[in-house]
BAFI-3210 file (N, C-alpha, C; in Angstrom, 3 decimals, decimal comma, padded with zeros to 6 digits):
// residues 319
n [1|2|3|4|5|6|7|8|9|10|11|12|13|14|15|16|17|18|19|20|21|22|23|24|25|26|27|28|29|30|31|32|33|34|35|36|37|38|39|40|41|42|43|44|45|46|47|48|49|50|51|52|53|54|55|56|57|58|59|60|61|62|63|64|65|66|67|68|69|70|71|72|73|74|75|76|77|78|79|80|81|82|83|84|85|86|87|88|89|90|91|92|93|94|95|96|97|98|99|100|101|102|103|104|105|106|107|108|109|110|111|112|113|114|115|116|117|118|119|120|121|122|123|124|125|126|127|128|129|130|131|132|133|134|135|136|137|138|139|140|141|142|143|144|145|146|147|148|149|150|151|152|153|154|155|156|157|158|159|160|161|162|163|164|165|166|167|168|169|170|171|172|173|174|175|176|177|178|179|180|181|182|183|184|185|186|187|188|189|190|191|192|193|194|195|196|197|198|199|200|201|202|203|204|205|206|207|208|209|210|211|212|213|214|215|216|217|218|219|220|221|222|223|224|225|226|227|228|229|230|231|232|233|234|235|236|237|238|239|240|241|242|243|244|245|246|247|248|249|250|251|252|253|254|255|256|257|258|259|260|261|262|263|264|265|266|267|268|269|270|271|272|273|274|275|276|277|278|279|280|281|282|283|284|285|286|287|288|289|290|291|292|293|294|295|296|297|298|299|300|301|302|303|304|305|306|307|308|309|310|311|312|313|314|315|316|317|318|319]
n.u [-026,963|-024,537|-022,786|-021,268|-019,717|-020,549|-020,542|-019,505|-016,350|-014,037|-010,844|-007,545|-004,413|-001,429|-001,538|-003,688|-005,106|-006,886|-009,075|-009,969|-010,846|-012,946|-014,647|-015,348|-016,654|-018,847|-020,243|-020,775|-019,133|-016,288|-012,807|-011,078|-008,983|-005,673|-002,164|000,253|003,463|007,047|009,900|013,362|014,956|013,422|011,369|007,842|005,489|002,501|-000,099|-003,020|-005,416|-007,855|-010,507|-011,213|-012,566|-014,908|-015,874|-016,865|-014,519|-013,101|-010,448|-008,953|-006,882|-004,912|-002,828|-000,632|002,171|004,529|004,617|005,270|005,708|003,158|001,590|002,660|001,997|-000,786|-001,051|000,091|-001,599|-003,992|-003,246|-002,855|-005,479|-006,784|-005,569|-006,514|-009,064|-011,090|-014,300|-014,806|-012,772|-012,247|-010,439|-010,150|-009,429|-008,913|-007,177|-005,548|-002,481|000,063|-001,679|-001,358|000,368|-000,760|-000,582|001,482|003,541|005,800|008,263|009,078|008,095|006,744|003,484|002,423|000,153|-001,475|000,110|-000,045|-002,764|-002,824|-001,241|-002,822|-005,032|-003,835|-002,872|-005,194|-007,459|-010,944|-012,531|-012,379|-012,565|-012,560|-011,652|-012,089|-010,166|-007,247|-007,373|-010,211|-010,362|-008,705|-010,161|-010,697|-008,336|-008,472|-009,480|-011,453|-014,371|-014,695|-015,520|-016,152|-015,893|-016,838|-015,488|-016,502|-019,239|-019,043|-017,174|-018,483|-020,859|-019,829|-018,734|-021,032|-022,561|-020,880|-020,873|-023,567|-026,230|-024,820|-023,888|-023,530|-021,333|-019,182|-016,852|-016,197|-013,140|-011,209|-008,010|-006,494|-006,749|-007,337|-008,950|-011,431|-014,007|-014,523|-014,519|-016,655|-018,858|-018,754|-019,252|-021,876|-023,147|-022,997|-024,065|-022,648|-020,800|-018,335|-014,802|-011,676|-008,267|-005,672|-002,768|000,730|002,837|006,209|008,157|008,356|006,376|006,539|004,849|003,464|001,369|-000,749|-003,124|-006,374|-009,499|-012,539|-014,486|-013,217|-012,721|-013,000|-014,330|-014,868|-012,931|-013,078|-010,907|-010,729|-009,667|-008,491|-006,367|-003,669|-000,347|002,710|001,833|002,371|000,923|-001,534|-000,845|000,385|-001,819|-003,539|-002,092|-002,057|-004,776|-005,334|-003,405|-003,410|-006,067|-007,625|-009,185|-010,728|-010,547|-009,232|-010,138|-009,533|-010,235|-009,835|-009,738|-007,664|-005,035|-001,970|000,441|003,391|007,027|007,839|005,295|003,896|005,319|004,873|002,073|001,846|003,024|001,269|-001,697|-003,937|-006,825|-008,282|-007,861|-009,479|-009,638|-010,135|-009,895|-008,577|-005,915|-003,687|-002,776|000,138|000,734|002,576|002,265|-000,192|-001,674|-002,987|-004,923|-005,907|-008,510|-009,886|-012,025|-014,209|-014,139|-015,145|-017,994|-019,010|-017,542|-018,288|-021,033|-020,877|-019,540|-021,441|-023,474|-022,221|-021,863|-024,535|-025,286|-026,259|-026,685|-024,037|-023,936|-026,326|-025,705|-024,613|-026,261]
n.v [012,890|015,157|014,708|016,238|019,469|022,886|024,521|024,533|024,210|024,704|023,773|023,919|022,466|022,578|020,942|020,736|023,227|024,622|022,792|022,565|025,193|025,281|023,348|024,596|026,829|025,581|024,748|027,152|028,628|030,487|029,625|028,293|030,287|029,862|029,185|027,275|026,532|026,254|025,826|026,952|024,730|022,691|021,735|021,615|024,191|025,099|027,403|028,441|030,861|031,507|030,825|027,441|026,190|023,947|023,521|021,839|020,530|020,302|019,100|019,579|017,699|016,244|013,454|013,472|013,775|016,163|013,342|012,638|015,117|016,259|014,502|014,969|017,699|017,451|015,828|017,481|019,697|018,509|017,857|020,437|021,411|019,641|020,283|022,797|022,474|021,609|020,317|018,096|016,427|015,991|014,298|015,116|013,492|013,562|012,088|009,257|008,708|006,108|004,010|001,796|000,163|-002,029|-004,553|-007,439|-008,061|-009,534|-011,298|-009,656|-007,157|-003,866|-002,732|-000,123|001,449|000,847|001,891|004,654|005,025|004,548|006,689|008,922|008,500|008,554|011,175|012,569|012,615|012,285|011,114|009,925|011,072|010,010|009,144|006,537|004,430|002,496|-000,122|-001,397|-002,529|-001,116|000,594|-000,871|-000,676|001,427|002,612|004,384|006,036|005,696|007,319|006,388|007,569|007,332|007,671|006,909|007,575|010,311|010,175|008,349|009,708|011,843|010,422|009,168|011,338|012,128|009,933|009,633|008,357|006,336|004,017|001,350|001,281|001,320|-000,139|-001,029|-001,426|-003,288|-002,629|-004,482|-007,518|-006,825|-004,594|-005,289|-005,402|-002,678|-001,744|-003,246|-002,207|000,399|-000,020|-000,936|001,390|003,063|001,534|-000,308|-003,057|-005,298|-005,809|-007,487|-007,088|-009,337|-009,398|-009,879|-009,063|-008,339|-006,997|-004,284|-001,527|-002,217|-003,777|-006,507|-007,076|-009,773|-011,015|-010,375|-010,432|-010,774|-008,939|-006,447|-005,518|-003,177|-001,433|001,434|002,091|002,249|002,637|001,863|002,762|002,973|004,616|006,394|006,057|005,722|005,228|003,005|000,508|001,441|002,607|000,464|-001,216|000,317|000,370|-002,380|-002,891|-001,520|-002,580|-005,453|-006,042|-004,630|-002,340|000,883|003,437|004,811|005,671|006,883|006,572|007,679|007,911|009,045|010,968|010,476|010,480|010,219|010,157|008,743|009,168|011,242|011,431|008,853|008,869|010,830|009,470|007,414|005,753|006,943|008,773|010,571|011,445|011,171|012,594|012,930|015,763|015,073|014,831|017,434|018,752|019,849|022,731|022,254|019,576|019,307|018,014|018,441|016,477|015,763|015,763|017,354|016,682|018,074|017,389|018,668|019,289|016,756|016,068|018,238|017,772|015,371|016,216|018,007|016,178|014,584|016,448|017,006|014,633|012,665|009,834|008,866|007,051|007,029|008,826|007,453|005,447]
n.w [030,805|029,587|026,718|025,032|024,387|025,377|023,167|019,692|018,144|015,536|014,750|013,248|012,256|010,352|008,065|006,210|005,638|003,775|003,410|006,053|006,486|004,623|005,722|008,135|007,058|005,843|008,084|009,139|010,789|012,119|011,674|014,490|016,605|016,442|016,568|014,908|014,938|014,269|016,233|016,055|016,384|015,456|017,048|017,749|018,168|019,758|020,037|021,540|020,913|021,928|024,245|025,086|027,008|028,194|025,618|022,549|020,688|017,463|015,648|012,649|010,698|008,377|008,312|006,438|004,135|005,401|007,287|010,011|011,256|010,950|012,461|015,009|015,332|015,523|017,853|019,821|019,736|020,536|023,181|024,196|024,160|025,855|028,285|028,488|029,294|027,455|026,604|024,972|022,613|019,261|016,868|013,647|010,897|007,738|006,089|007,196|008,339|008,257|007,999|006,394|007,693|009,273|010,249|011,035|008,550|008,166|010,150|013,213|012,508|013,125|014,302|013,221|012,838|015,000|017,036|016,454|016,913|019,687|020,560|019,881|021,547|024,085|024,096|024,445|022,840|022,336|020,440|017,038|013,725|010,494|007,065|004,730|005,699|005,119|005,910|007,257|009,778|011,428|012,958|015,221|016,610|018,278|021,515|021,788|020,375|016,814|013,915|010,722|007,629|004,127|000,853|-001,573|-002,404|-003,205|-005,319|-007,002|-007,620|-009,113|-011,319|-012,271|-013,153|-015,189|-016,907|-017,608|-019,468|-020,602|-019,337|-020,023|-021,601|-019,979|-017,626|-014,324|-012,674|-010,415|-009,193|-007,820|-005,832|-003,222|-003,333|-004,206|-002,959|-002,509|-005,178|-006,198|-004,782|-005,731|-008,457|-008,288|-007,466|-009,701|-011,663|-013,359|-014,884|-013,337|-013,221|-012,516|-011,647|-011,455|-009,741|-009,074|-006,530|-006,540|-005,000|-002,560|-003,541|-006,212|-008,784|-010,679|-013,338|-013,833|-014,790|-016,244|-014,936|-016,181|-018,656|-020,641|-023,141|-025,728|-024,096|-021,904|-019,129|-015,558|-013,062|-009,623|-006,424|-002,964|-002,269|-003,857|-004,059|-004,887|-007,386|-008,916|-008,988|-010,016|-012,538|-013,886|-013,999|-015,621|-018,030|-018,645|-019,000|-021,336|-023,187|-022,896|-022,286|-024,105|-023,761|-024,424|-023,243|-020,187|-016,954|-013,639|-010,151|-006,826|-003,255|-001,640|-002,694|-002,442|-003,879|-004,036|-004,461|-007,596|-008,634|-010,097|-012,530|-013,493|-013,826|-015,792|-017,933|-018,317|-019,722|-018,606|-018,815|-017,220|-013,833|-010,863|-007,746|-004,163|-001,971|000,425|000,913|000,514|-002,663|-004,076|-006,172|-008,222|-008,714|-009,815|-012,406|-015,795|-016,256|-013,785|-011,483|-008,722|-006,022|-003,564|-000,135|002,056|002,552|003,294|005,610|007,186|007,563|008,981|011,312|012,356|012,919|014,866|016,913|017,510|018,589|016,832|014,602|012,341|010,294|008,605|006,572|004,478|003,649]
ca.u [-025,567|-024,143|-021,564|-020,486|-019,541|-021,598|-020,533|-018,662|-015,242|-013,241|-009,444|-006,719|-002,972|-000,895|-001,477|-004,748|-005,872|-008,028|-010,213|-010,478|-011,601|-014,187|-015,506|-015,876|-017,609|-020,069|-020,962|-021,135|-018,287|-014,910|-011,799|-010,568|-007,744|-004,543|-000,929|001,094|004,723|008,198|011,081|014,532|015,523|012,493|010,257|006,575|004,861|001,062|-000,677|-004,446|-005,678|-009,221|-010,865|-011,910|-013,125|-016,277|-016,297|-016,711|-013,468|-012,766|-009,155|-008,832|-005,464|-004,531|-001,456|000,051|003,544|005,449|003,723|005,601|005,439|001,711|001,092|003,063|001,156|-002,100|-000,943|000,362|-002,812|-004,920|-002,789|-003,119|-006,916|-007,138|-005,089|-007,317|-010,397|-012,107|-015,239|-014,598|-011,822|-012,351|-009,406|-010,738|-008,283|-009,362|-006,272|-004,920|-001,164|000,489|-002,778|-000,957|001,131|-001,847|-000,383|002,857|003,687|006,901|008,725|009,651|007,500|005,864|002,126|002,511|-001,192|-001,910|000,871|-000,626|-004,041|-002,526|-000,740|-003,966|-005,839|-003,065|-002,787|-006,432|-008,584|-012,121|-013,038|-011,688|-013,388|-011,635|-012,282|-011,482|-008,982|-006,748|-007,928|-011,307|-010,193|-007,947|-011,109|-010,571|-007,096|-008,785|-010,392|-012,387|-015,203|-014,163|-016,519|-015,418|-016,605|-016,402|-015,408|-017,095|-020,409|-018,611|-016,557|-019,497|-021,764|-019,110|-018,635|-022,381|-022,906|-020,018|-021,285|-024,937|-026,980|-023,937|-023,195|-023,208|-020,031|-018,141|-016,613|-015,407|-012,079|-010,410|-006,616|-005,938|-007,770|-007,681|-009,902|-012,601|-015,250|-014,690|-014,877|-017,995|-019,820|-018,704|-019,936|-023,313|-023,641|-023,134|-024,760|-021,718|-020,218|-017,082|-013,684|-010,637|-006,897|-004,906|-001,349|001,623|003,839|007,521|008,775|007,614|006,131|006,691|003,847|003,410|000,012|-000,722|-004,317|-007,573|-010,666|-013,689|-014,414|-013,036|-012,407|-013,902|-015,042|-014,196|-012,678|-012,904|-010,145|-011,154|-008,810|-008,650|-005,304|-002,619|000,898|003,704|001,051|002,840|-000,198|-002,532|-000,362|000,537|-003,165|-004,048|-001,396|-002,509|-006,156|-005,296|-002,580|-003,862|-007,530|-008,269|-010,091|-010,531|-010,172|-009,069|-010,298|-009,164|-010,822|-009,284|-010,031|-006,464|-003,960|-000,703|001,291|004,773|008,068|007,697|003,875|003,483|005,923|004,177|000,737|002,059|003,359|000,245|-002,832|-005,097|-007,389|-008,620|-007,690|-010,360|-009,213|-010,714|-008,840|-008,173|-004,481|-003,482|-001,906|000,861|000,462|003,482|001,815|-001,545|-001,640|-004,242|-005,925|-006,291|-009,677|-010,010|-013,368|-014,171|-014,714|-015,584|-019,410|-019,231|-017,008|-019,102|-022,270|-020,535|-019,237|-022,718|-024,188|-021,544|-022,166|-025,951|-025,500|-027,038|-025,859|-023,336|-024,112|-027,348|-025,161|-024,129|-027,195]
ca.v [013,344|015,874|014,102|017,184|020,756|023,902|025,060|023,784|024,994|023,992|024,209|023,172|022,682|023,092|019,994|020,866|024,406|024,945|021,915|022,957|026,443|024,940|022,661|025,623|027,632|024,774|024,738|028,530|029,081|030,827|028,713|028,670|031,073|029,097|029,201|026,088|026,930|025,401|026,490|026,810|023,382|021,723|021,432|022,225|025,071|025,327|028,439|028,678|032,270|031,700|029,835|026,231|025,591|023,477|023,488|020,626|020,960|019,427|019,495|019,020|017,504|015,040|013,075|013,188|014,262|015,327|012,568|012,685|016,486|016,479|013,741|015,681|018,893|017,029|015,359|018,612|020,514|017,774|018,019|021,824|021,572|018,879|021,040|024,024|022,069|021,360|019,282|016,909|016,699|015,038|014,403|014,952|013,107|013,141|011,010|008,679|008,172|004,816|003,040|000,570|-000,685|-002,469|-005,952|-007,903|-008,739|-010,484|-011,357|-008,475|-005,910|-003,141|-002,427|001,319|002,033|000,676|002,843|005,980|005,027|004,692|008,048|009,841|008,287|009,022|012,634|013,109|012,619|011,555|010,337|010,162|011,104|009,833|008,692|005,458|003,779|001,466|-001,368|-000,966|-003,050|-000,153|001,143|-001,673|-000,344|002,517|002,384|005,504|005,901|006,095|007,469|006,082|008,027|006,721|008,632|006,372|008,306|011,519|009,771|007,704|010,752|012,556|009,567|008,925|012,528|012,146|008,842|009,847|007,134|005,423|003,148|000,052|001,390|001,417|-001,253|-000,679|-002,422|-003,254|-002,814|-005,661|-008,299|-006,171|-003,500|-005,829|-004,977|-001,249|-001,603|-003,816|-001,220|001,528|-000,452|-000,981|002,767|003,703|000,620|-000,847|-004,351|-005,286|-006,675|-007,510|-007,359|-010,204|-009,047|-010,467|-008,065|-008,943|-006,301|-003,091|-000,479|-002,738|-004,824|-007,056|-007,487|-011,151|-011,459|-009,551|-011,287|-010,002|-008,468|-004,993|-005,185|-002,222|-000,669|002,482|001,478|003,114|002,007|002,384|002,354|003,875|005,618|006,279|006,524|005,876|005,040|001,844|-000,404|002,075|002,799|-000,872|-001,701|001,075|-000,106|-003,741|-002,830|-001,087|-003,453|-006,848|-006,153|-004,036|-001,236|002,064|004,577|004,482|006,701|006,355|007,273|007,287|008,861|009,740|011,128|010,723|010,861|010,411|009,601|008,887|009,061|012,204|011,017|007,641|009,244|011,525|008,496|006,364|006,043|007,413|009,987|011,491|010,913|011,909|012,422|013,800|016,632|014,678|015,140|018,589|018,503|021,076|023,246|021,638|018,208|019,347|017,764|018,822|015,404|015,470|016,498|017,256|016,886|018,652|016,534|019,485|019,137|015,461|016,176|019,212|017,106|014,397|016,971|018,497|015,026|014,189|017,456|016,871|013,253|011,930|008,826|009,258|006,027|007,312|009,612|006,584|004,351]
ca.w [030,858|028,382|026,212|024,252|025,029|025,289|021,811|018,770|017,606|014,523|014,696|012,309|012,266|009,086|006,950|005,198|006,046|002,907|003,704|007,376|006,306|003,922|006,691|009,033|006,287|005,662|009,360|009,446|011,892|011,773|012,210|015,798|016,581|016,967|015,774|014,995|014,312|014,585|016,761|015,179|016,516|014,885|017,944|017,333|019,157|019,555|020,899|021,358|021,180|022,417|025,262|024,662|028,233|028,050|024,219|021,752|019,760|016,350|015,073|011,295|010,390|007,641|008,656|005,174|004,112|006,206|008,146|011,445|011,704|011,044|013,613|016,234|015,446|016,006|019,230|020,714|019,798|021,413|024,556|024,600|024,404|027,060|029,445|028,563|029,772|026,432|027,050|024,145|021,534|018,158|015,838|012,310|010,066|006,407|005,690|008,389|008,014|008,812|007,946|005,693|008,616|010,152|010,622|010,882|007,261|008,342|011,542|013,857|012,004|014,041|013,833|013,475|012,899|016,393|017,833|016,224|017,638|021,120|020,786|019,830|022,749|025,237|024,037|025,002|021,902|022,808|019,317|015,773|012,510|009,383|005,821|003,947|006,230|004,199|006,436|008,143|011,135|012,236|013,938|016,434|017,325|019,195|022,634|021,747|019,177|015,503|012,847|009,488|006,438|002,867|-000,241|-002,795|-002,916|-003,913|-006,583|-007,835|-008,121|-010,178|-012,503|-012,789|-013,932|-016,376|-017,800|-018,076|-019,794|-021,351|-018,386|-020,633|-022,270|-018,950|-016,708|-013,139|-012,501|-009,198|-009,603|-007,143|-005,137|-001,977|-003,567|-004,905|-002,297|-002,800|-006,589|-006,396|-004,290|-006,655|-009,679|-007,998|-007,373|-011,022|-012,568|-014,359|-014,518|-012,580|-013,597|-011,476|-012,094|-010,564|-009,880|-008,086|-006,134|-006,348|-003,869|-002,180|-004,540|-007,577|-008,997|-012,034|-013,670|-014,315|-015,505|-016,106|-014,745|-016,633|-020,039|-020,768|-024,532|-026,359|-023,065|-021,153|-017,823|-014,378|-011,993|-008,318|-005,306|-001,823|-002,294|-004,863|-003,453|-005,955|-008,625|-009,674|-009,194|-010,870|-013,912|-014,468|-014,296|-016,769|-019,235|-018,940|-019,471|-022,734|-024,035|-022,834|-022,224|-025,276|-023,420|-025,274|-022,398|-018,767|-015,935|-012,320|-009,001|-005,529|-002,173|-001,161|-003,672|-001,752|-005,027|-003,596|-005,313|-009,052|-008,997|-011,123|-013,814|-013,946|-014,303|-017,069|-018,974|-018,365|-020,615|-017,827|-019,420|-016,134|-012,487|-009,956|-006,364|-003,150|-001,439|001,778|000,934|-000,362|-003,809|-004,434|-007,511|-009,204|-008,994|-010,377|-013,846|-016,466|-016,228|-012,398|-010,980|-007,264|-005,487|-002,222|000,919|003,190|002,925|003,963|006,970|007,921|007,987|010,024|012,532|012,887|013,482|016,103|017,931|017,884|019,057|015,832|013,949|011,125|009,257|007,588|005,480|003,390|003,393]
c.u [-025,204|-022,795|-020,758|-020,498|-020,686|-021,680|-019,527|-017,589|-014,413|-011,848|-008,708|-005,254|-002,563|-001,055|-002,493|-005,672|-007,044|-009,259|-010,818|-011,318|-012,938|-015,160|-016,153|-016,919|-018,931|-020,914|-021,429|-020,366|-016,954|-013,970|-011,335|-009,227|-006,628|-003,365|-000,197|002,369|005,837|009,337|012,280|015,168|014,585|011,344|009,017|005,984|003,398|000,591|-002,149|-004,757|-007,131|-009,537|-011,571|-012,562|-014,597|-016,764|-016,097|-015,766|-013,171|-011,485|-009,004|-007,353|-005,281|-003,085|-000,733|001,467|003,622|004,697|004,017|005,382|003,950|001,092|001,441|002,268|-000,206|-002,052|-000,756|-000,865|-003,877|-004,537|-003,077|-004,592|-007,362|-006,750|-005,837|-008,784|-011,460|-012,999|-015,044|-013,698|-011,950|-011,237|-010,052|-009,587|-008,777|-008,496|-005,514|-003,591|-000,849|-000,595|-002,380|-000,115|000,186|-001,690|001,099|002,968|004,829|007,376|009,354|009,201|006,732|004,451|001,913|001,142|-001,753|-001,185|000,298|-001,967|-003,826|-002,051|-001,892|-004,811|-005,132|-002,974|-004,058|-007,587|-009,724|-012,770|-012,266|-012,705|-012,437|-012,379|-011,435|-010,136|-008,547|-007,246|-008,966|-011,115|-009,333|-008,863|-010,999|-009,285|-007,340|-009,666|-011,346|-013,221|-014,482|-015,330|-015,783|-016,262|-016,060|-016,465|-016,107|-018,316|-020,046|-018,051|-017,590|-020,468|-021,119|-019,078|-020,009|-022,858|-022,123|-020,480|-022,660|-025,640|-026,116|-023,229|-022,866|-021,853|-018,878|-018,060|-015,779|-014,400|-011,384|-008,951|-005,905|-007,054|-008,215|-008,730|-011,214|-013,913|-015,550|-015,153|-016,277|-019,077|-019,898|-019,464|-021,446|-023,907|-023,868|-023,754|-023,913|-021,228|-018,841|-016,068|-012,591|-009,285|-006,202|-003,435|-000,544|002,719|005,158|008,280|008,022|007,569|006,406|005,685|003,850|001,987|000,058|-001,929|-005,467|-008,776|-011,903|-013,448|-014,326|-012,797|-013,477|-014,664|-014,189|-014,119|-012,514|-012,168|-010,505|-010,227|-009,013|-007,581|-004,330|-001,365|001,939|003,099|001,533|001,715|-001,190|-002,069|-000,101|-000,820|-003,727|-003,406|-001,876|-003,920|-006,223|-004,611|-003,093|-005,377|-008,251|-009,294|-009,760|-010,073|-010,058|-009,237|-009,905|-009,763|-010,159|-009,622|-008,805|-005,396|-002,667|000,351|002,722|005,745|007,807|006,245|003,496|004,046|005,224|002,796|000,833|002,258|002,289|-000,866|-004,074|-005,575|-007,732|-008,470|-008,502|-009,978|-010,059|-009,581|-008,531|-006,688|-004,272|-002,486|-001,200|000,617|001,314|003,093|000,448|-001,473|-002,976|-005,328|-006,297|-007,451|-009,787|-011,449|-013,280|-014,868|-015,332|-017,066|-019,709|-018,741|-017,822|-020,395|-021,994|-020,254|-020,529|-023,504|-023,552|-021,884|-023,609|-026,296|-026,435|-026,122|-025,239|-023,641|-025,216|-026,854|-024,830|-025,068|-028,272]
c.v [014,016|015,354|015,054|018,541|021,716|024,520|024,270|024,714|024,123|024,593|023,415|023,432|023,050|022,176|020,275|022,030|024,731|024,096|022,269|024,224|026,168|024,225|023,678|026,483|026,890|024,766|026,143|029,099|029,590|029,740|029,219|029,373|030,284|029,238|027,891|026,401|025,998|026,248|026,204|025,427|022,295|021,331|022,223|023,019|025,271|026,377|028,605|030,106|032,549|030,593|028,635|025,541|025,229|023,353|022,105|020,979|019,884|019,945|018,799|018,916|016,174|014,705|012,562|013,764|015,747|014,645|012,789|014,081|016,717|015,707|014,475|016,970|018,546|016,625|016,530|019,515|019,832|017,977|019,432|022,010|020,813|019,664|022,371|023,720|022,022|020,218|017,990|017,301|015,594|015,310|014,097|014,729|012,640|012,030|010,557|008,045|006,896|003,744|001,746|-000,351|-001,197|-003,906|-006,286|-008,688|-009,746|-010,408|-010,037|-007,157|-005,200|-003,067|-000,941|001,987|001,939|001,669|004,255|006,095|005,227|006,110|009,059|009,732|008,832|010,543|013,283|013,201|011,773|010,729|010,740|010,131|011,040|009,305|007,605|005,009|002,667|000,086|-001,001|-001,434|-002,140|000,525|000,415|-001,429|000,731|002,025|003,553|005,358|006,398|006,160|007,397|006,475|007,329|007,765|008,192|007,145|009,574|011,178|009,179|008,728|011,518|011,720|009,299|010,112|012,577|011,110|009,101|008,516|006,066|004,439|001,768|000,081|001,346|000,136|-000,720|-001,797|-002,200|-003,520|-003,957|-006,344|-007,623|-005,080|-003,968|-005,344|-003,522|-001,038|-002,147|-002,835|-000,013|001,193|-000,487|000,419|003,391|002,773|000,064|-002,227|-004,189|-006,222|-006,513|-007,779|-008,191|-009,900|-009,740|-009,466|-008,767|-008,325|-005,002|-002,076|-000,912|-003,862|-005,262|-007,548|-008,865|-011,491|-010,481|-010,487|-010,467|-009,459|-006,948|-004,570|-004,269|-001,337|000,490|002,016|002,548|002,304|002,662|001,836|003,325|004,949|005,343|006,882|006,740|005,641|003,865|000,881|000,169|002,155|001,469|-001,440|-000,999|000,598|-001,495|-003,751|-002,425|-002,131|-004,895|-006,975|-005,572|-002,963|-000,009|003,283|004,119|005,751|006,074|007,226|006,765|008,353|009,702|009,788|011,483|011,191|011,204|009,820|009,833|008,947|009,985|011,821|009,777|007,970|009,966|010,531|007,428|006,731|006,561|008,746|011,024|010,763|011,784|011,574|013,300|014,606|016,348|014,922|016,332|018,273|019,802|021,457|022,550|020,204|018,165|019,228|018,172|017,753|014,976|016,376|016,266|017,559|017,261|017,744|017,339|019,305|017,834|015,525|017,156|018,570|016,106|015,096|017,481|017,364|014,585|015,163|017,332|015,486|012,478|010,905|009,350|008,302|006,338|008,175|008,753|005,426|004,808]
c.w [029,542|027,896|025,340|024,937|024,773|023,901|020,978|018,213|016,673|014,503|013,619|012,614|010,831|007,878|005,848|005,548|005,114|003,200|005,060|007,274|005,623|004,851|007,627|008,319|006,107|006,937|009,734|010,616|011,364|012,279|013,575|015,692|017,257|016,017|015,998|014,219|014,772|015,128|015,853|015,264|016,007|015,786|017,541|018,488|018,794|020,544|020,549|021,784|021,532|023,397|024,618|025,867|028,019|026,622|023,603|020,610|018,718|015,700|013,722|010,949|009,658|007,985|007,414|005,252|004,490|007,352|009,631|012,020|011,917|012,196|014,911|016,424|016,029|017,469|020,200|020,827|020,666|022,872|025,068|024,947|025,652|028,311|029,596|028,872|028,685|026,899|026,275|022,984|020,500|017,161|014,486|011,332|008,696|005,819|006,924|007,982|008,775|008,719|007,243|006,572|009,706|010,614|010,505|009,580|007,297|009,786|011,969|013,238|013,113|013,475|014,129|013,548|014,316|017,292|017,681|016,952|019,136|021,438|020,815|021,094|023,989|025,267|024,575|024,034|022,463|021,710|018,073|014,647|011,327|008,165|005,159|004,500|005,280|004,613|007,490|009,582|012,013|013,257|015,275|017,197|018,385|020,338|022,812|020,475|017,913|014,520|011,517|008,282|005,195|001,755|-001,506|-003,283|-003,675|-005,286|-007,536|-008,415|-009,264|-011,455|-013,115|-013,627|-015,236|-017,406|-018,408|-018,297|-020,448|-020,439|-018,948|-021,326|-021,279|-018,128|-015,546|-012,887|-011,164|-009,574|-008,900|-006,361|-003,836|-002,117|-004,183|-004,276|-002,594|-004,237|-006,869|-005,935|-005,215|-007,938|-009,471|-007,966|-008,749|-012,068|-013,676|-013,925|-013,874|-013,219|-012,545|-012,134|-011,028|-010,786|-008,789|-007,785|-005,842|-005,176|-003,636|-003,307|-005,980|-007,756|-010,447|-012,291|-014,314|-015,183|-015,264|-016,052|-015,084|-018,036|-020,082|-022,223|-025,128|-025,380|-022,552|-019,699|-016,743|-013,313|-010,658|-007,235|-004,153|-001,809|-003,437|-004,250|-004,547|-007,334|-009,471|-009,999|-010,194|-012,319|-014,613|-014,865|-015,527|-018,065|-019,626|-019,516|-020,934|-023,608|-024,060|-022,934|-023,410|-024,952|-024,260|-024,472|-020,954|-017,936|-014,596|-011,232|-007,724|-004,500|-001,840|-002,249|-002,971|-002,752|-004,600|-004,614|-006,790|-009,537|-010,155|-012,489|-014,369|-014,499|-015,641|-018,212|-019,168|-019,349|-019,881|-018,390|-018,359|-014,796|-011,535|-008,519|-005,448|-002,508|000,032|001,998|000,010|-001,464|-004,186|-005,891|-008,565|-009,549|-009,663|-011,911|-014,477|-016,382|-014,807|-011,997|-009,483|-006,849|-004,008|-001,201|002,062|003,535|003,670|005,407|007,809|008,421|009,107|011,349|013,175|013,536|014,810|017,222|018,434|018,417|018,134|015,136|012,652|009,975|008,236|006,419|004,266|003,095|002,409]
res [m|n|f|h|g|k|d|i|k|i|f|t|a|n|s|n|r|p|v|a|k|q|i|a|d|c|i|g|l|p|l|g|k|a|d|v|s|t|f|s|d|g|e|i|s|v|s|l|h|e|s|v|r|g|s|d|c|f|i|v|q|s|t|c|q|p|v|n|n|n|i|m|e|l|l|i|m|i|d|a|m|k|r|a|s|a|a|r|i|t|a|v|m|p|y|f|g|y|a|r|q|d|r|k|a|k|a|r|d|p|i|s|a|k|l|v|a|d|l|l|t|t|a|g|a|d|r|v|l|t|m|d|l|h|a|a|q|i|q|g|f|f|n|i|p|v|d|h|l|v|g|a|p|l|l|a|t|f|m|k|d|k|i|g|e|a|n|e|d|y|v|v|v|s|p|d|l|g|s|v|t|r|a|r|n|f|a|a|r|i|g|c|p|l|a|i|i|d|k|r|r|q|k|a|n|v|s|e|v|m|n|i|i|g|e|v|r|g|k|k|v|i|l|v|d|d|m|i|d|t|a|g|t|l|c|n|a|a|a|a|i|i|e|k|g|g|a|t|e|v|y|a|c|a|t|h|g|v|l|s|g|p|a|i|d|r|i|k|a|s|p|i|k|e|l|i|l|l|d|t|v|p|l|p|e|e|k|m|l|p|n|i|t|m|l|n|v|a|p|v|f|a|e|a|i|a|r|i|y|d|d|k|p|v|s|p|m|f|t]
***
């Protein structure tokens, strides 16, 4: 039985066109011809300008800010392709919005990540390709296959090249207990010891650093997280590492640079020497600080898309 279409086509909506174009270039294809626009009343319009009948279609769309608009663009494009008889539709989501709402933190909370998963499935997506979900168990919210890529190899390779043979001078630090596994794997990749920051969150988007578990005095520190939103956790951790821990320099690595609200001002005022991000979320020119380095995720997604189309496993990319 043929589980994919006769040919492969890469489409994109409006959230992350540069990355979609780079993915298509890596595969050696042009971007699919489609327009995604907005009517005067705010409704989204999708027009496909080429046939997708019998094709294996991949729609590249990060559901970042404006989150709800980008989700609706993706859902409507999926629906358009399903009604145009695409053989298979894959939602390629470098950044998956609502991923932090993955459980009931208090009574009467919604589980919005599950709702988004249901919407994608109902719209007609046959599978999802994403990177570094905030909680890996979100894969279980879907009743369709989910290919979950990781950004750590890209970040670790960059830092390993930067460090060279001086890995004994560096310590990888997890900014909170929830990121320990990610930081431990990152430390193993670059051959550095691990430390952990124990913090207690008093209210949403405000955190207080309580203790540093591990030795960072006199070391150069690499903070590792999956995403940076308002940058409160990251900047508090960087300040604590310098002031309480006695570290000499602080670098930070994250897959998703959401950088909302006061994030840019906090990073400017922080002791972070360099912040390395992947371009899963586009960063406007006005937010691009001199100490921010963006790494390209397109080659990783292009390889994963090629493997999916050829019915080959994706997991060997990271083993």
